[in-house]
C-alpha positions in Angstrom: 100.9 121.2 97.5 102.1 119.0 99.9 100.8 121.7 102.8 97.8 121.4 101.3 97.3 117.9 101.7 98.9 118.1 105.3 96.1 120.8 105.8 93.2 118.2 104.1 94.2 115.2 105.9 93.6 117.3 109.6 90.8 118.0 108.3 90.0 114.4 107.3 90.5 113.5 111.2 88.1 115.9 112.7 85.6 115.6 110.7 85.4 111.8 112.5 86.7 112.6 116.0 83.6 112.0 117.9 82.8 108.4 116.3 86.1 107.4 116.7 88.0 105.1 119.2 91.8 105.5 119.5 93.1 102.7 121.3 95.8 100.9 119.9 98.7 101.0 122.0 100.9 99.1 119.6 101.4 98.6 115.9 103.2 95.5 113.8 103.2 95.7 110.0 104.6 93.3 107.6 105.1 93.8 104.2 107.6 95.0 101.0 109.3 98.3 100.1 106.0 100.0 100.5 106.1 100.0 104.3 109.9 99.1 104.6 111.3 101.4 107.3 114.9 100.3 107.0 114.9 96.8 107.7 116.4 95.0 104.0 119.2 97.9 104.3 119.6 97.4 108.3 120.1 93.4 107.5 123.2 94.3 105.1 121.2 93.2 101.7 121.3 94.5 97.9 123.4 97.9 97.3 123.3 100.8 100.0 120.7 103.5 99.9 122.2 107.0 98.9 121.1 110.4 98.9 119.3 112.1 97.2 117.0 109.2 99.5 115.0 110.7 102.3 116.1 114.6 101.5 112.8 116.1 101.8 111.9 114.6 105.2 115.2 113.5 107.0 117.5 114.7 105.1 119.4 111.9 104.8 118.5 108.3 104.0 116.5 106.3 106.3 115.9 103.3 105.0 112.8 103.9 102.9 113.2 103.8 99.2 111.9 107.5 98.8 112.5 110.6 98.7 110.9 111.1 102.9 108.1 109.6 104.5 105.9 106.4 103.5 102.1 105.5 104.0 102.8 104.0 107.3 104.8 107.0 108.1 102.0 109.2 108.1 99.5 106.3 109.4 101.7 106.5 111.9 101.6 110.1 112.8 98.1 110.2 112.2 98.1 107.9 115.3 99.9 110.0 117.1 102.4 107.4 117.3 106.3 107.2 116.6 107.6 106.1 113.5 108.3 102.2 113.2 111.6 101.1 113.9 112.9 98.1 111.7 112.9 94.6 113.0 116.5 94.7 112.1 117.3 97.9 113.3 119.3 97.6 116.6 121.8 101.0 115.9 121.0 103.6 118.4 118.6 101.0 121.0 115.7 102.0 119.0 112.8 101.3 121.0 110.0 99.1 119.7 107.3 99.5 122.9 104.8 101.0 120.5 105.4 97.9 118.0 108.0 96.8 115.4 108.1 96.8 110.8 109.1 93.7 109.7 108.4 94.5 106.1 111.5 94.5 103.8 112.4 95.7 100.8 111.8 93.0 97.6 109.7 90.5 99.6 106.7 88.5 98.5 104.2 86.3 100.5 105.9 83.4 99.1 108.7 82.0 100.3 111.8 83.5 98.5 113.8 82.0 95.5 117.2 82.2 94.5 115.9 84.7 92.9 114.7 87.0 95.2 115.5 90.5 96.0 114.7 89.4 99.9 115.3 86.3 101.8 112.6 87.7 104.4 109.2 85.8 103.2 106.0 86.9 104.5 106.3 83.6 107.0 109.8 85.1 107.6 108.5 88.1 109.2 106.2 86.1 110.7 108.9 84.1 112.7 110.7 87.5 113.3 107.1 88.3 114.9 106.6 85.5 116.9 110.4 85.8 118.4 110.2 89.5 119.5 107.2 88.2 120.6 108.6 85.2 122.8 111.7 87.6 123.8 109.8 90.2 125.2 107.3 88.0 127.0 110.7 86.1 128.0 109.7 86.2 132.1 108.5 84.1 134.9 105.4 85.0 136.7 105.1 85.1 140.3 104.2 81.3 140.7 106.3 79.5 138.7 108.5 81.3 139.6 108.8 81.4 143.8 107.9 78.0 143.4 111.2 77.1 141.3 113.0 79.4 144.4 111.7 77.2 146.9 113.3 74.1 145.8 116.5 75.8 144.7 117.2 78.0 146.8 116.0 77.2 150.5 118.0 73.5 150.8 120.8 75.7 150.3 120.2 77.8 153.6 119.1 80.6 151.0 116.4 83.4 152.1 113.4 83.8 150.4 112.5 86.2 147.8 109.5 88.7 147.3 109.3 89.3 143.5 106.9 92.3 142.1 105.2 92.4 138.7 107.0 94.7 136.2 105.0 96.1 133.3 107.5 95.6 130.7 110.3 93.8 129.2 113.5 93.5 127.7 114.6 91.2 124.8 118.1 89.8 125.0 119.3 91.9 127.8 119.7 91.6 131.4 117.6 91.4 133.8 115.1 89.7 132.2 111.5 88.7 134.5 109.9 89.6 137.2 112.4 92.3 139.6 113.6 91.7 143.0 112.3 93.7 145.4 114.0 91.4 148.6 117.3 90.4 146.9 118.3 86.3 148.1 121.8 85.2 149.0 123.5 82.0 150.1 125.8 81.7 152.9 129.4 79.4 153.1 130.8 77.6 155.6 132.9 80.5 156.8 129.9 82.4 156.7 131.3 84.9 154.9 129.3 87.2 152.1 130.8 86.6 148.9 129.6 89.1 146.3 129.1 86.1 143.5 126.5 84.4 145.6 124.8 87.8 146.3 123.0 87.1 142.4 119.9 84.9 143.2 120.2 83.7 139.3 123.2 82.5 139.8 121.3 79.9 142.4 118.5 79.8 140.9 119.8 80.3 136.8 117.1 82.0 136.0 117.8 85.5 136.5 121.0 87.8 136.3 120.3 90.8 138.8 123.0 93.4 140.0 122.2 94.1 143.5 122.8 97.7 143.2 119.7 98.1 141.1 118.0 97.3 144.4 119.9 99.1 146.6 116.6 101.2 148.2 115.7 98.1 149.2 118.2 97.9 151.4 116.7 97.7 154.7 115.0 95.0 153.9 117.2 93.2 152.3 119.2 93.6 155.8 116.6 92.1 158.1 115.5 89.7 155.9 118.9 88.2 156.0 120.1 89.3 160.0 123.0 90.7 158.6 124.7 93.8 159.8 127.5 93.9 156.9 125.8 94.2 153.2 128.7 94.1 150.5 127.7 95.2 147.3 129.3 94.4 144.0 128.6 97.4 141.9 128.3 96.0 138.7 127.3 98.3 135.9 123.6 97.6 135.3 121.5 100.0 132.5 118.2 99.1 133.4 115.3 100.1 136.3 114.1 96.7 137.9 111.1 98.5 138.8 110.2 99.0 135.3 110.3 102.6 134.8 112.5 102.4 132.2 111.5 99.1 131.1 108.9 100.6 128.7 111.4 102.2 126.2 112.5 98.8 124.7 109.9 96.5 123.7 105.9 96.1 123.7 103.8 95.3 127.2 102.5 91.9 126.8 98.6 93.0 126.4 100.1 95.2 123.2 100.3 91.8 121.6 96.7 91.2 121.8 95.3 95.0 121.2 97.4 96.3 119.0 96.6 96.9 114.9 98.4 94.3 112.7 98.8 96.0 109.3 99.4 94.0 105.9 101.2 95.6 102.8 102.4 93.3 100.5 102.2 91.0 97.3 103.5 92.8 94.7 106.1 91.3 94.6 105.3 87.7 93.8 102.9 89.3 90.9 105.5 92.1 89.2 108.1 89.8 89.8 106.1 86.5 87.9 106.0 88.4 84.7 109.1 88.3 84.0 108.9 84.2 83.5 105.5 83.5 83.3 102.7 84.5 81.2 99.5 86.3 82.5 97.5 83.1 82.7 100.2 81.5 84.4 100.4 84.4 87.5 96.4 84.4 87.2 96.8 80.8 88.0 99.1 81.2 91.1 96.9 83.4 93.0 95.4 81.3 94.9 98.1 79.9 96.4 99.4 83.4 96.9 96.8 83.8 99.3 96.3 80.4 100.9 100.1 81.7 102.2 98.9 85.0 102.9 96.1 82.8 104.7 98.0 80.8 106.9 100.0 83.6 108.0 96.7 85.7 109.4 95.6 82.5 111.1 98.7 82.4 112.9 98.8 85.4 114.0 95.2 85.2 115.1 95.9 82.0 117.2 98.7 83.4 119.0 96.0 86.6 120.1 96.2 89.0 117.2 92.7 90.8 116.6 92.9 94.1 114.9 93.4 93.3 111.0 94.3 96.0 108.2 95.5 94.9 104.8 96.1 97.0 102.1 95.4 95.7 98.5 98.1 95.9 95.6 98.6 98.6 93.6 98.6 99.6 90.1 101.8 97.6 89.0 101.3 98.8 85.6 101.7 102.1 86.3 105.0 101.6 88.1 107.9 103.1 85.8 110.0 100.0 85.7 107.4 97.9 84.3 106.5 100.2 82.0 110.2 100.6 80.9 110.8 96.6 80.6 107.1 95.7 79.5 105.9 98.7 77.5 107.8 99.4 74.4 104.7 98.4 72.7 102.5 101.0 72.9 99.1 98.9 72.1 99.9 97.5 75.9 99.5 100.6 77.4 95.9 101.8 78.5 94.8 105.5 78.2 96.7 106.9 81.2 100.0 105.3 80.1 99.4 102.1 82.0 100.3 98.2 81.2 97.1 96.4 81.1 98.3 93.4 81.8 99.9 94.1 85.0 97.2 95.9 86.2 94.6 92.9 85.1 96.4 90.9 87.3 97.0 93.1 89.9 92.3 93.4 89.6 92.2 90.1 89.8 94.8 89.6 93.2 92.8 92.4 94.8 89.2 91.1 94.1 90.1 86.9 95.4 92.1 89.5 98.1 89.0 91.0 99.3 87.0 87.7 99.1 89.5 86.1 101.5 89.5 88.9 104.3 85.4 88.5 104.2 86.1 84.7 104.6 88.6 85.0 107.4 86.0 87.7 109.3 83.5 85.5 109.5 85.9 82.9 111.0 87.6 85.1 113.1 84.6 86.2 115.1 86.4 88.5 117.6 88.7 90.2 115.1 88.2 93.0 112.7 89.6 93.0 108.9 90.1 96.3 107.7 90.6 95.5 103.9 91.5 98.8 102.1 91.2 99.6 98.7 95.2 101.4 97.8 95.0 100.3 93.9 91.9 102.8 93.8 93.3 105.4 95.0 96.8 105.3 93.4 95.0 104.4 89.8 93.0 107.3 91.0 95.8 109.6 91.5 98.1 108.2 88.6 94.2 108.8 86.1 94.1 112.6 87.6 97.6 113.7 88.7 97.4 117.0 87.7 93.8 117.8 89.4 95.5 116.8 92.7 98.9 119.1 91.9 100.9 116.7 90.3 102.9 118.0 87.0 104.1 114.1 86.4 102.7 110.6 86.9 104.8 107.6 85.4 108.2 109.4 85.0 110.7 109.0 88.3 111.7 112.0 90.0 114.9 109.9 90.9 116.7 108.3 87.8 118.4 108.1 84.7 117.7 108.6 80.7 115.5 111.4 80.9 112.0 112.0 79.1 109.4 110.0 78.7 110.1 108.2 81.6 113.7 109.4 83.0 114.4 105.2 84.3 117.5 102.9 83.6 117.1 99.3 85.3 121.2 99.3 85.5 121.7 102.3 87.4 119.5 103.5 90.8 118.7 106.5 92.6 121.4 108.0 94.2 124.4 105.9 92.1 127.1 106.4 89.8 128.0 104.1 87.2 130.0 103.5 83.8 127.2 103.7 81.5 127.9 103.5 77.3 131.5 104.1 78.4 130.6 107.4 79.9 130.2 108.0 83.8 126.4 108.5 84.7 124.4 109.4 87.9 121.0 109.0 88.9 120.3 112.3 90.2 116.9 114.1 91.7 114.3 116.4 90.0 114.4 119.7 91.3 110.8 119.2 92.8 110.5 115.9 93.9 106.8 116.8 95.2 106.0 117.5 91.2 106.0 113.8 90.9 103.8 110.4 92.2 106.7 107.8 91.1 109.9 108.8 93.5 112.8 106.0 91.7 111.1 104.3 89.3 109.5 101.6 91.6 108.2 103.6 94.7 106.1 106.7 95.5 107.4 110.1 96.4 106.3 111.3 100.1 104.4 114.0 98.3 102.1 111.0 96.6 102.7 108.9 99.9 100.8 111.5 102.1 98.1 111.7 99.3 97.2 108.4 99.6 97.3 108.2 103.2 94.7 111.1 103.1 92.5 109.2 101.2 92.7 106.0 103.4 91.8 108.1 105.9 88.4 109.5 104.7 87.5 105.8 105.2 85.9 105.5 101.7 88.1 103.1 100.8 87.3 100.9 103.7 85.7 97.5 103.9 84.3 97.8 106.5 84.3 101.6 106.5 86.1 102.0 109.2 84.9 105.2 111.1 83.7 103.6 114.3 86.7 101.7 114.6 88.7 104.0 113.3 92.6 103.5 114.7 93.7 106.9 114.0 94.2 109.9 116.2 94.0 113.5 116.1 97.6 115.0 116.7 99.6 115.2 114.0 103.3 115.6 113.4 104.2 117.5 109.8 
């Protein structure tokens, strides 16, 4: 079934190839567990993810609440781009050249409270983005740098420095900034060449430079300084100042204005509210939630974001967790077995979100906003699950309790706990591709692939994105 969907995925891309602009250099994603690629786990919050999470694709837990890839993973692959690294994932020197994922499981649009699973609300995620951007752009241009050098170096009998711009930047690493092509030094009274004075940043208090990196400029360096003896401090530096290795770490400064900004958040604001509010109270809170979302989008726009890709929220009433908690009365369920109240709230939220996107498109005249109706895709999948090759629409693949839901809120996928006096383990089903729901809250990789393939048809987007479709043709699955 997954192989069939992959073939459909490729066909959809080929069918619109002639009308597509693929110029998306980077992606910046904001959201919750639907698109979290490891942020919450890397931040050390909550229980660790255990096998069988990740088993289908990664063969190990990979920071995702899924047996494999998420919707955003498939969309990244459709853009012929690497899977997004999580903002907090610093292990293994992750690359952020093609963007960054700020989504964290449990996050909401509204500010976090003491009861929140994640402290990384939408506003916090945007603040993290600004931090990444500021660090990435922490470089002084030629004019400002040279003017500051003149006042600080020449008064100390220093010699001029020629700087060349680099194409990429690295946050929190040495060096930061433009690359010295001709190094600078100072001389002490005894005319000796002291290695500590070979560092122009020591004089400028701006840039930390290991001179061995510019060893190729030795002849120019000698000529400018008019010295026959140069003592180099062989200080280890991992970065090439010419910019050849900078590209592996963070986006080029232009990528922030040319990149695609993706959003999939709001589910936790609604679903979590059902534990303490009535349906009417939740509906009354939607304008406040969307006002916070609008504020975040405006901040990003003011900082140069121009391409917005916004997913609406899915059918909350069809998640196993919600059905187990609120669906004990059969009269509360519709013909698909989903909670009417939760889906009503999701629909009204989406209507107002759609209206907000239309409003912002009018305000952001030089920007493009694409609203994606993920709700309809997922609801259609659940209502017609057998048509799409699935055997279970509501039951969790990885859980505990058996039919009809195989879900128990006391134990998460992969965990072993003592329940009712006995040790129990929440195990995975034999075939995850037969299930839409992975763990009672999140979709399986097979379901995520289906949703991504439907997104790529363009039928669920407003406006239709055929002319501005950001997805390339090469797929890696």
